[in-house]
C-alpha positions, 0 to 999 in steps of 0.5 A: 431468454430463460437460458440468459437468466438462469446464468444469473442464478447460477451466479446466485447460486454460487453467491449463496453457497460462498456465504453460506460456506463461510457462514458455517465455518466461523460458527464451527470455529465458534462451537469448537473453539476452547473458552478459558477466560483469563485476566492476562488475555485482555492485556496488551501484548506486543513481542513478548514485553511486557507494555511500559508507558503509553500506548501512543506514540507519533509516527514520523511524517517521512513514512507517509511521504515516502509511501506517497512518492511510491504510489505516485512513481508507481502510477507514472509505471502503470501509465507508461507501460500501456502507453509503450505498447500503443505508441508504434500504432497510434497515428500522430506518435510526436503528440503522443511522445510529447503529451508524455514528456509533459506528464513525465516533467510534471512528475519530475517538477514533483520529485525537485520540489520534494528534493528541494525542501529536504523531505527525502532526507531520511535523517536529519544532517545532524544526525546523519553527521553523528552516524557517520562520526560514530560508524567504524567504516567511515 
């Protein structure tokens, strides 16, 4: 029984050593860094351009919708691979196949809904027509 608790002691000692290592590294950084405070260091800086105007800008909701759709179909892939591995060994593969078809149909209905609502259009139709007209390859 004591050997069992020694294993936890080893894990605890390694955790303490890890925390100590991080604390020592941060402390050494704080001691060795140069300290030259100037007003320029406290201004907003982005890509070498001085900030002009407000710092707040609104982000298009399209980015979030695309990210959300990616997560949905990524989760589908995560469920699909283990399902394919155990499909053959399952005692009633017909039932498993029906369940997966229902799962994929639910996702397809969601994708069709997003398509019908024109959520998947990256640019508005008027913008895309203007882009096509100004394109040298059109």
